[in-house]
C-alpha positions in Angstrom: -14.5 101.7 -35.2 -18.0 102.2 -34.1 -20.0 105.6 -35.0 -21.6 106.8 -32.3 -25.3 106.3 -32.2 -23.8 102.4 -32.4 -21.7 103.2 -29.4 -25.1 104.4 -27.8 -27.1 101.3 -29.0 -24.2 99.1 -27.5 -24.4 101.2 -24.5 -28.2 100.7 -23.8 -27.5 97.1 -24.8 -25.0 96.7 -22.1 -27.2 98.4 -19.7 -30.4 96.0 -20.1 -28.3 93.2 -19.7 -25.7 94.3 -16.9 -26.9 97.3 -15.4 -30.4 96.5 -14.8 -32.1 98.7 -17.3 -35.7 97.6 -17.3 -37.1 99.8 -19.9 -36.2 101.8 -23.1 -39.4 103.7 -24.1 -40.0 106.5 -26.5 -41.5 107.2 -30.6 -40.6 104.4 -32.6 -37.9 103.1 -30.5 -38.9 99.6 -30.6 -39.3 97.0 -33.6 -39.6 97.5 -36.7 -37.9 101.1 -36.7 -35.4 100.9 -33.9 -35.6 104.8 -33.6 -35.1 107.4 -36.2 -31.3 107.6 -35.8 -31.4 103.6 -34.9 -30.3 103.9 -31.5 -32.0 101.3 -30.0 -32.2 98.6 -32.9 -32.0 95.2 -31.7 -32.7 96.1 -27.7 -35.1 93.5 -25.7 -36.2 96.4 -23.3 -37.3 98.6 -26.2 -40.8 99.6 -26.7 -42.9 102.0 -28.8 -44.8 104.8 -27.0 -47.6 107.0 -28.4 -46.3 110.4 -29.6 -46.9 111.9 -26.7 -43.7 113.5 -25.1 -45.5 114.4 -21.7 -46.2 110.5 -21.6 -43.1 109.6 -22.1 -41.5 111.3 -19.4 -44.7 110.9 -16.9 -44.4 107.4 -17.6 -40.7 106.9 -17.2 -40.9 108.7 -13.8 -43.2 106.6 -12.5 -41.2 103.0 -13.8 -38.6 105.0 -11.9 -40.5 105.7 -8.8 -41.5 102.2 -8.8 -37.9 100.8 -8.8 -37.2 100.6 -12.3 -34.7 102.1 -14.2 -35.8 103.1 -17.5 -34.2 105.1 -20.4 -36.6 107.4 -22.6 -36.1 108.8 -25.8 -37.5 112.1 -26.6 -37.4 111.7 -30.6 -35.7 115.5 -31.0 -35.0 117.9 -28.6 -37.1 120.0 -30.2 -40.3 118.3 -28.8 -38.4 118.3 -24.9 -40.0 121.8 -24.6 -43.3 120.3 -24.3 -41.8 118.5 -21.0 -40.1 121.1 -19.2 -42.6 121.2 -16.4 -42.4 117.3 -16.0 -38.5 117.5 -15.9 -38.8 120.5 -13.4 -40.7 118.3 -11.1 -38.3 115.0 -11.7 -35.4 117.1 -10.9 -37.0 118.3 -7.8 -37.4 114.6 -6.1 -34.3 113.8 -4.6 -33.7 117.1 -2.8 -37.3 117.1 -2.1 -37.1 113.7 -0.1 -33.5 114.7 1.1 -31.8 112.1 -0.6 -33.8 109.0 0.3 -35.6 108.5 -3.0 -33.6 108.0 -6.2 -34.3 108.8 -9.4 -32.4 106.9 -11.7 -34.1 108.0 -14.9 -31.9 108.4 -18.5 -33.4 110.6 -21.1 -31.8 110.7 -24.2 -32.5 113.1 -27.3 -30.9 114.7 -30.2 -29.8 118.1 -30.1 -28.8 120.7 -32.4 -27.8 121.5 -36.4 -26.3 119.5 -39.2 -28.8 117.5 -40.8 -31.0 120.5 -42.2 -33.9 120.1 -40.0 -35.6 122.9 -40.1 -37.0 124.5 -37.5 -38.7 121.8 -35.9 -35.4 119.7 -35.7 -32.2 121.8 -35.0 -32.7 123.4 -31.7 -29.9 123.2 -29.5 -31.1 122.1 -25.6 -28.5 122.5 -23.5 -28.9 126.1 -22.4 -32.6 125.5 -21.4 -31.5 122.0 -19.5 -29.0 123.5 -17.6 -31.5 125.5 -15.7 -33.2 122.3 -14.4 -31.9 121.9 -11.0 -31.5 118.2 -10.3 -30.4 117.2 -13.6 -27.2 116.4 -14.3 -26.6 116.9 -18.2 -24.4 115.4 -20.7 -23.0 115.7 -24.4 -20.6 113.7 -25.9 -18.5 114.4 -29.0 -17.5 111.3 -29.8 -18.6 107.4 -29.7 -16.3 106.2 -26.9 -17.5 109.1 -24.5 -21.1 108.3 -25.7 -20.6 105.1 -24.8 -19.0 106.2 -21.2 -21.4 108.7 -20.4 -24.2 106.6 -21.3 -23.3 104.0 -18.8 -22.6 106.4 -16.2 -26.0 108.0 -16.8 -27.5 104.3 -16.5 -25.6 104.1 -12.9 -26.4 107.0 -11.6 -29.3 108.0 -9.1 -30.2 111.1 -10.4 -32.1 112.0 -13.4 -29.6 112.4 -16.3 -30.1 114.1 -19.7 -27.9 112.6 -22.6 -28.1 115.1 -25.4 -26.8 113.4 -28.5 -25.0 115.7 -31.3 -27.2 114.9 -34.5 -24.4 116.0 -36.8 -22.3 113.5 -35.4 -24.4 110.3 -34.9 -22.9 108.9 -38.3 -19.3 109.9 -37.6 -16.8 106.9 -36.7 -14.6 107.3 -33.7 -10.9 107.3 -33.0 -10.4 104.5 -30.3 -12.5 101.3 -29.9 -15.1 100.6 -27.5 -14.0 98.1 -25.1 -15.2 94.7 -26.6 -15.8 96.0 -30.0 -14.5 94.3 -32.8 -12.3 96.5 -35.3 -13.8 96.0 -38.2 -16.0 98.4 -39.2 -18.2 96.0 -41.6 -18.0 93.0 -39.2 -19.6 95.3 -36.7 -22.4 96.6 -39.0 -23.2 93.1 -39.7 -23.4 92.0 -36.3 -25.8 95.2 -34.8 -27.2 97.3 -38.0 -30.7 95.9 -39.3 -31.0 95.0 -42.4 -33.3 97.3 -45.0 -36.5 95.9 -45.7 -38.0 92.7 -43.6 -36.7 92.7 -40.2 -39.4 90.5 -39.1 -36.4 87.3 -38.3 -33.9 89.7 -37.5 -31.7 89.7 -34.2 -28.6 91.3 -33.5 -25.1 89.5 -32.7 -24.2 91.6 -29.9 -20.1 91.6 -29.4 -18.8 91.0 -25.8 -18.7 94.3 -24.6 -16.8 95.5 -21.2 -17.7 98.2 -18.5 -16.1 101.4 -19.6 -17.5 104.9 -17.6 -16.9 108.1 -18.0 -17.6 110.1 -15.0 -20.0 112.7 -15.2 -18.7 116.1 -14.9 -15.2 115.3 -16.0 -13.8 117.3 -19.0 -10.9 115.8 -21.4 -8.2 118.2 -23.0 -8.1 116.8 -26.2 -5.2 119.4 -27.5 -2.6 121.1 -25.3 -1.2 124.7 -26.2 -0.3 128.0 -24.7 -1.9 130.4 -27.0 -5.2 130.4 -25.7 -8.0 127.9 -24.2 -10.9 126.8 -26.2 -13.6 125.1 -24.5 -16.6 123.0 -26.4 -18.7 119.7 -26.7 -20.9 118.4 -28.9 -21.0 119.1 -32.5 -18.5 122.2 -32.4 -16.0 120.1 -30.4 -14.2 118.6 -33.4 -14.6 122.0 -35.3 -12.9 123.4 -32.6 -10.0 120.7 -32.9 -10.0 120.8 -36.5 -9.3 125.1 -36.0 -6.7 124.6 -33.5 -4.6 122.3 -36.0 -4.9 124.3 -38.7 -3.9 127.3 -36.8 -0.5 125.2 -35.5 0.1 124.0 -38.9 -0.2 127.6 -40.0 0.9 129.8 -37.7 2.9 127.5 -35.3 -0.2 128.7 -32.4 -1.0 126.0 -30.0 -4.3 125.7 -28.0 -5.8 123.7 -24.8 -9.0 122.3 -26.3 -11.2 121.4 -23.8 -14.2 119.1 -24.6 -16.4 119.7 -21.3 -18.9 116.4 -21.8 -20.7 117.3 -19.2 -22.7 120.6 -19.1 -23.8 119.9 -15.5 -22.0 119.6 -13.4 -19.3 120.9 -15.4 -15.3 120.4 -14.9 -14.4 123.9 -13.4 -11.1 122.9 -12.3 -10.0 121.7 -15.6 -11.5 125.0 -17.5 -10.0 127.3 -14.6 -6.2 125.6 -14.8 -6.5 126.4 -18.4 -7.2 129.8 -18.4 -4.6 130.3 -15.4 -2.1 129.4 -18.2 -3.1 130.7 -21.3 -4.8 133.9 -19.9 -7.4 133.7 -23.5 -10.1 131.8 -23.9 -12.9 131.2 -26.3 -16.5 129.3 -25.5 -18.3 127.8 -28.3 -21.2 126.3 -28.5 -24.5 126.3 -31.3 -27.2 127.2 -28.9 -28.6 130.8 -28.7 -26.7 133.7 -28.2 -29.1 134.9 -25.5 -28.7 133.2 -21.9 -26.6 131.2 -23.8 -24.8 128.4 -20.8 -21.5 129.6 -22.6 -22.2 132.8 -21.2 -22.7 131.4 -17.5 -18.9 130.0 -18.4 -17.8 133.2 -19.7 -18.9 135.2 -16.4 -17.4 132.7 -13.8 -13.9 133.3 -16.1 -14.4 137.0 -15.7 -15.8 136.7 -11.6 -12.5 134.3 -10.9 -9.6 134.9 -13.4 -10.1 138.8 -14.4 -6.9 139.9 -13.2 -5.2 137.1 -15.0 -6.8 137.4 -18.4 -4.8 138.9 -21.0 -7.4 139.6 -23.8 -11.3 140.0 -23.4 -12.8 136.4 -23.3 -15.2 135.6 -26.0 -18.2 133.2 -26.5 -19.1 131.9 -30.6 -22.7 131.2 -30.2 -25.9 130.5 -32.6 -28.0 133.1 -33.7 -30.8 134.4 -31.8 -33.6 133.3 -34.2 -36.8 131.5 -33.8 -35.5 128.4 -35.9 -32.9 127.4 -38.7 -34.0 127.6 -42.0 -34.1 124.3 -44.6 -31.9 125.7 -46.8 -28.0 124.6 -46.3 -27.1 128.2 -46.3 -29.2 129.3 -43.9 -28.3 126.4 -41.2 -24.7 127.1 -41.8 -25.1 131.0 -41.3 -27.3 130.1 -38.0 -24.9 128.5 -36.1 -20.7 128.0 -36.1 -18.8 126.7 -38.5 -15.2 126.1 -38.9 -14.4 129.3 -40.3 -16.1 131.2 -38.0 -14.2 129.4 -35.2 -10.8 129.4 -36.7 -11.4 133.0 -37.5 -12.0 133.9 -33.6 -9.6 131.9 -32.4 -6.7 133.2 -34.3 -8.2 136.8 -33.6 -8.1 135.8 -29.8 -4.7 134.0 -29.9 -3.4 137.7 -31.9 -4.9 140.1 -30.4 -2.2 142.6 -28.2 -2.3 141.7 -24.8 
């Protein structure tokens, strides 16, 4: 099974081969590196830019305005803050033009903790991004979704931000991408560049098929009745592990919803689950002040106040300027498995 970052790379190859991607641009995305996380190795349309995030976004907007279909990478989402004004402008364009002018721009960037990247390589970006009206924002939690969401982003006429959870980039998926060989080592031989001299290396791409995950459609990955837990990205697999552990130890079963899209988000899936369970926990690793989970919490309370059996909860990162380099600091700055399991058990067993 492919890793999440291999899935992104295969999606970009499919995009430039079949879906009209004209440029994949960013810092070190072209030869010889192919991206700091290897997301762009071997891609025909990838080229290196100066170390200038504003230049990257501005160039990508110009390419899209001129009829191209670019995918721009911000090397780490922490440096996306340098581009907020341009992202705002990009989000305005279709609305300002009454829908007459498309802006098929994809920006992808690694987000979140999990690699002990310290102050400047560990931020989460989805709460900031959710305020950029006109943008669609997605965040996969597994390889197959990463492939399908990237293809949907490429095809969308609106600007789409693809947030890639850094901690999951090397995690192998549990489902095959259509056309992917089942042998992991064989796939690696085909598409992963060797260490050392790469001057004569060329990938041998598998015969991939189109697979689309609709933007705005959540996925219920576990089904139960004790409570609803909603997450995405790095914390989604931890929510699954916590739910499975509580089911095995205490017989408590949970609806676990992978939101997949931050905006537009699948309110119908979340709402139906809350109506069923009457209890809800929202989990992400962004900081706890004006967190995107707080928006979902507000809407749950507004629309389902009288159906809730106990108070809803949000589990989120601490409101800190950054995350420390040492693993102890990182693990105590953002939710981990033990935090999620304890909170979920308390939610499910609280007396109504």
